[in-house]
OpenMM code with the backbone's topology and positions (N, CA, C; nanometers):
from openmm import Vec3, app, unit

residues = "MET ILE ASP ALA LEU LYS SER ASP GLU ILE VAL ASP LYS LEU GLY GLY ARG PHE LYS LEU THR ALA LEU ILE GLN ARG ARG LEU VAL GLU ILE ILE ASP GLY ALA ARG PRO LEU VAL ASP ARG GLU GLY ARG SER ASP ILE GLU LEU VAL ILE GLU GLU ILE VAL GLN ASN LYS ILE THR LEU GLU ILE ASP PRO ALA ALA ILE LYS THR MET GLN GLY THR PRO ALA LYS ARG ARG ALA".split()
positions = [
    Vec3(5.3064, 4.7071, 1.7173),
    Vec3(5.2513, 4.7198, 1.6046),
    Vec3(5.3492, 4.6845, 1.4966),
    Vec3(5.3429, 4.6465, 1.3643),
    Vec3(5.4308, 4.5985, 1.3038),
    Vec3(5.4597, 4.7188, 1.2175),
    Vec3(5.5811, 4.7471, 1.2171),
    Vec3(5.6319, 4.8688, 1.1459),
    Vec3(5.5939, 4.8798, 1.0172),
    Vec3(5.5962, 4.7822, 0.9068),
    Vec3(5.5796, 4.8106, 0.7634),
    Vec3(5.4103, 4.8529, 0.7480),
    Vec3(5.3408, 4.8418, 0.8791),
    Vec3(5.2149, 4.8938, 0.8360),
    Vec3(5.1714, 5.0299, 0.9061),
    Vec3(5.2931, 5.0902, 0.9304),
    Vec3(5.2797, 5.2359, 0.9541),
    Vec3(5.2934, 5.3409, 0.8540),
    Vec3(5.3309, 5.2760, 0.7482),
    Vec3(5.3360, 5.3734, 0.6405),
    Vec3(5.2515, 5.3199, 0.5197),
    Vec3(5.2176, 5.3989, 0.4321),
    Vec3(5.1332, 5.3512, 0.3036),
    Vec3(5.2381, 5.3194, 0.2140),
    Vec3(5.3602, 5.2714, 0.2370),
    Vec3(5.4504, 5.2014, 0.1186),
    Vec3(5.3923, 5.0573, 0.1099),
    Vec3(5.3704, 4.9951, 0.1858),
    Vec3(5.3257, 4.8440, 0.1599),
    Vec3(5.1746, 4.8683, 0.1125),
    Vec3(5.0834, 4.9650, 0.1496),
    Vec3(4.9700, 4.9613, 0.0796),
    Vec3(4.9547, 5.0159, -0.0471),
    Vec3(5.0223, 5.0896, -0.1022),
    Vec3(5.0662, 5.1427, -0.2276),
    Vec3(5.1398, 5.0537, -0.3226),
    Vec3(5.2192, 4.9322, -0.2529),
    Vec3(5.2505, 4.8430, -0.3530),
    Vec3(5.1723, 4.7223, -0.3736),
    Vec3(5.0657, 4.7015, -0.3026),
    Vec3(4.9560, 4.6525, -0.3628),
    Vec3(4.8370, 4.7210, -0.4048),
    Vec3(4.8403, 4.8378, -0.4126),
    Vec3(4.7219, 4.9006, -0.4770),
    Vec3(4.6148, 4.9420, -0.3897),
    Vec3(4.6214, 4.9080, -0.2648),
    Vec3(4.5040, 4.9410, -0.1758),
    Vec3(4.5055, 4.8847, -0.0569),
    Vec3(4.4504, 4.9385, 0.0639),
    Vec3(4.4375, 4.8703, 0.1731),
    Vec3(4.3385, 4.7122, 0.1626),
    Vec3(4.2299, 4.7208, 0.0837),
    Vec3(4.1507, 4.6098, 0.0432),
    Vec3(4.2404, 4.4821, 0.0063),
    Vec3(4.3050, 4.5213, -0.0866),
    Vec3(4.4149, 4.4275, -0.1547),
    Vec3(4.5157, 4.3704, -0.0579),
    Vec3(4.5739, 4.4755, 0.0190),
    Vec3(4.6519, 4.4293, 0.1129),
    Vec3(4.6044, 4.3437, 0.2230),
    Vec3(4.4750, 4.3650, 0.2629),
    Vec3(4.3991, 4.2741, 0.3586),
    Vec3(4.3943, 4.1509, 0.3053),
    Vec3(4.3510, 4.1373, 0.2085),
    Vec3(4.3122, 4.0302, 0.1403),
    Vec3(4.4203, 3.9321, 0.1142),
    Vec3(4.5243, 3.9860, 0.0781),
    Vec3(4.6671, 3.8985, 0.0511),
    Vec3(4.6861, 3.8455, 0.2073),
    Vec3(4.7012, 3.9279, 0.3096),
    Vec3(4.7329, 3.8781, 0.4322),
    Vec3(4.6530, 3.7877, 0.4886),
    Vec3(4.5107, 3.7932, 0.4512),
    Vec3(4.4207, 3.6732, 0.5021),
    Vec3(4.4652, 3.5603, 0.4328),
    Vec3(4.4651, 3.5615, 0.2985),
    Vec3(4.4847, 3.4445, 0.2398),
    Vec3(4.6199, 3.3488, 0.2609),
    Vec3(4.6982, 3.4617, 0.2801),
    Vec3(4.8556, 3.3879, 0.3194),
    Vec3(4.8592, 3.3288, 0.4579),
    Vec3(4.7686, 3.4078, 0.5510),
    Vec3(4.7696, 3.3622, 0.6769),
    Vec3(4.6995, 3.2221, 0.6967),
    Vec3(4.5976, 3.2315, 0.6178),
    Vec3(4.5323, 3.0497, 0.6181),
    Vec3(4.6166, 2.9826, 0.5682),
    Vec3(4.7179, 2.9922, 0.4592),
    Vec3(4.8085, 2.8904, 0.4297),
    Vec3(4.8903, 2.8659, 0.4959),
    Vec3(4.9663, 2.9678, 0.5701),
    Vec3(5.0536, 2.9334, 0.6956),
    Vec3(5.0098, 2.8673, 0.8146),
    Vec3(4.8884, 2.8880, 0.8301),
    Vec3(4.8212, 2.8242, 0.9457),
    Vec3(4.7889, 2.6843, 0.8927),
    Vec3(4.7690, 2.6543, 0.7953),
    Vec3(4.7345, 2.5183, 0.7537),
    Vec3(4.8364, 2.4400, 0.6938),
    Vec3(4.9993, 2.5098, 0.7243),
    Vec3(5.1114, 2.4377, 0.7312),
    Vec3(5.2064, 2.4493, 0.6141),
    Vec3(5.1566, 2.5595, 0.5433),
    Vec3(5.2327, 2.6027, 0.4307),
    Vec3(5.3975, 2.6498, 0.4592),
    Vec3(5.4997, 2.6308, 0.4136),
    Vec3(5.6297, 2.6644, 0.4347),
    Vec3(5.6536, 2.8171, 0.4236),
    Vec3(5.7120, 2.8894, 0.5230),
    Vec3(5.7228, 3.0082, 0.5177),
    Vec3(5.8207, 3.0812, 0.4070),
    Vec3(5.8249, 3.1596, 0.3428),
    Vec3(5.9192, 3.1818, 0.2352),
    Vec3(6.0203, 3.2848, 0.2952),
    Vec3(6.0293, 3.3323, 0.3941),
    Vec3(6.1309, 3.3981, 0.4721),
    Vec3(6.1731, 3.3187, 0.5970),
    Vec3(6.2487, 3.3538, 0.6739),
    Vec3(6.3029, 3.2945, 0.7837),
    Vec3(6.2198, 3.3659, 0.8824),
    Vec3(6.1703, 3.2508, 0.9818),
    Vec3(6.0768, 3.2714, 1.0709),
    Vec3(6.1280, 3.3911, 1.1952),
    Vec3(6.2497, 3.3705, 1.2419),
    Vec3(6.3306, 3.4505, 1.3160),
    Vec3(6.2385, 3.5014, 1.4385),
    Vec3(6.1593, 3.3831, 1.5013),
    Vec3(6.0725, 3.4085, 1.6205),
    Vec3(5.9390, 3.5190, 1.5875),
    Vec3(5.9059, 3.5436, 1.4758),
    Vec3(5.8101, 3.6088, 1.4350),
    Vec3(5.6782, 3.5449, 1.4522),
    Vec3(5.5739, 3.6270, 1.4548),
    Vec3(5.4302, 3.5593, 1.4651),
    Vec3(5.4039, 3.5313, 1.3101),
    Vec3(5.2791, 3.4635, 1.3032),
    Vec3(5.2266, 3.4372, 1.1805),
    Vec3(5.2268, 3.5705, 1.0865),
    Vec3(5.1446, 3.6567, 1.1587),
    Vec3(5.1234, 3.7820, 1.0669),
    Vec3(5.2548, 3.8641, 1.0518),
    Vec3(5.3261, 3.8750, 1.1342),
    Vec3(5.4614, 3.9432, 1.0849),
    Vec3(5.5254, 3.8629, 0.9785),
    Vec3(5.5369, 3.7309, 1.0051),
    Vec3(5.5856, 3.6392, 0.8896),
    Vec3(5.5215, 3.7033, 0.7546),
    Vec3(5.3917, 3.6979, 0.7516),
    Vec3(5.3264, 3.7401, 0.6108),
    Vec3(5.3605, 3.8612, 0.5843),
    Vec3(5.3629, 3.9764, 0.6683),
    Vec3(5.4097, 4.1087, 0.6189),
    Vec3(5.5329, 4.1150, 0.5758),
    Vec3(5.6378, 4.0445, 0.6316),
    Vec3(5.7899, 4.0317, 0.5843),
    Vec3(5.7895, 3.9465, 0.4523),
    Vec3(5.7034, 3.8899, 0.3964),
    Vec3(5.6878, 3.8155, 0.2905),
    Vec3(5.6637, 3.9392, 0.1805),
    Vec3(5.5442, 4.0082, 0.2290),
    Vec3(5.5175, 4.0917, 0.1307),
    Vec3(5.6172, 4.2068, 0.1061),
    Vec3(5.6820, 4.2568, 0.2058),
    Vec3(5.7774, 4.3578, 0.2096),
    Vec3(5.8894, 4.3085, 0.1104),
    Vec3(5.9392, 4.1860, 0.1314),
    Vec3(6.0467, 4.1267, 0.0302),
    Vec3(5.9902, 4.0923, -0.1041),
    Vec3(5.8552, 4.1103, -0.1302),
    Vec3(5.8136, 4.0851, -0.2968),
    Vec3(5.8271, 3.9149, -0.3043),
    Vec3(5.8035, 3.8358, -0.1747),
    Vec3(5.8136, 3.7055, -0.1821),
    Vec3(5.6503, 3.6663, -0.2406),
    Vec3(5.5461, 3.7355, -0.2138),
    Vec3(5.4110, 3.7079, -0.2612),
    Vec3(5.3339, 3.8407, -0.2859),
    Vec3(5.2569, 3.8116, -0.3847),
    Vec3(5.1657, 3.8969, -0.4079),
    Vec3(4.9941, 3.8295, -0.4528),
    Vec3(4.9542, 3.9658, -0.5012),
    Vec3(4.7845, 3.8988, -0.4987),
    Vec3(4.7452, 3.9115, -0.6263),
    Vec3(4.7331, 3.8234, -0.7153),
    Vec3(4.7071, 3.8075, -0.8369),
    Vec3(4.5250, 3.7671, -0.8607),
    Vec3(4.4546, 3.8417, -0.9272),
    Vec3(4.3106, 3.8483, -0.9429),
    Vec3(4.2872, 3.7765, -1.0782),
    Vec3(4.1889, 3.6930, -1.0851),
    Vec3(4.1639, 3.6009, -1.2082),
    Vec3(4.0878, 3.6970, -1.2889),
    Vec3(4.1036, 3.7260, -1.4016),
    Vec3(4.0412, 3.8092, -1.4759),
    Vec3(3.8856, 3.7652, -1.5107),
    Vec3(3.8762, 3.6320, -1.5242),
    Vec3(3.7505, 3.5805, -1.5384),
    Vec3(3.6452, 3.5909, -1.4285),
    Vec3(3.7200, 3.6101, -1.2932),
    Vec3(3.6324, 3.6436, -1.1789),
    Vec3(3.5758, 3.7786, -1.1908),
    Vec3(3.6650, 3.8615, -1.2366),
    Vec3(3.6409, 4.0083, -1.2477),
    Vec3(3.5162, 4.0277, -1.3629),
    Vec3(3.5125, 3.9571, -1.4679),
    Vec3(3.4203, 3.9521, -1.5623),
    Vec3(3.2907, 3.8954, -1.4925),
    Vec3(3.2811, 3.8205, -1.4240),
    Vec3(3.1595, 3.7679, -1.3694),
    Vec3(3.1235, 3.8524, -1.2394),
    Vec3(3.1950, 3.9187, -1.1555),
    Vec3(3.1491, 4.0082, -1.0571),
    Vec3(3.0824, 4.1317, -1.1485),
    Vec3(3.1578, 4.1843, -1.2629),
    Vec3(3.0669, 4.3007, -1.3305),
    Vec3(2.9181, 4.2752, -1.3830),
    Vec3(2.9015, 4.1324, -1.3658),
    Vec3(2.7781, 4.1315, -1.4148),
    Vec3(2.6779, 4.1014, -1.3074),
    Vec3(2.7189, 4.1166, -1.1888),
    Vec3(2.6395, 4.0888, -1.0860),
    Vec3(2.5973, 4.2232, -1.0090),
    Vec3(2.4734, 4.2426, -0.9826),
    Vec3(2.4283, 4.3981, -0.9369),
    Vec3(2.4518, 4.3729, -0.7840),
    Vec3(2.4924, 4.4819, -0.7212),
    Vec3(2.5165, 4.5240, -0.5976),
    Vec3(2.3958, 4.4833, -0.5016),
    Vec3(2.4097, 4.4469, -0.3727),
    Vec3(2.2771, 4.4242, -0.3119),
    Vec3(2.2450, 4.5646, -0.2274),
    Vec3(2.1471, 4.6072, -0.2258),
    Vec3(2.0886, 4.7101, -0.1499),
    Vec3(2.0258, 4.6924, -0.0270),
    Vec3(2.0511, 4.7885, 0.0830),
    Vec3(1.9875, 4.7637, 0.2272),
    Vec3(1.8678, 4.8216, 0.1970),
    Vec3(1.7411, 4.7528, 0.2557),
    Vec3(1.6244, 4.8106, 0.2659),
    Vec3(1.5966, 4.9404, 0.3715),
] * unit.nanometer
topology = app.Topology()
chain = topology.addChain("A")
for resn in residues:
    res = topology.addResidue(resn, chain)
    for name in ("N", "CA", "C"):
        topology.addAtom(name, app.Element.getBySymbol(name[0]), res)
């Protein structure tokens, strides 16, 4: 397991587990699609690389305020 994920420090840095997961997923897609890593790979897997970028404050999650306003007007779907 990745050591940085064992504590809540990385979760608190981003403001929650959902935001952390969203950032990891988005960055993993970029790395898989050929984006250049922002830290030395040093034999790390793609996910370890992304976690290290977050730990070193190389990447962060930015949410578009316009998207939030759009979502606020959308009612949640209910299960029958």
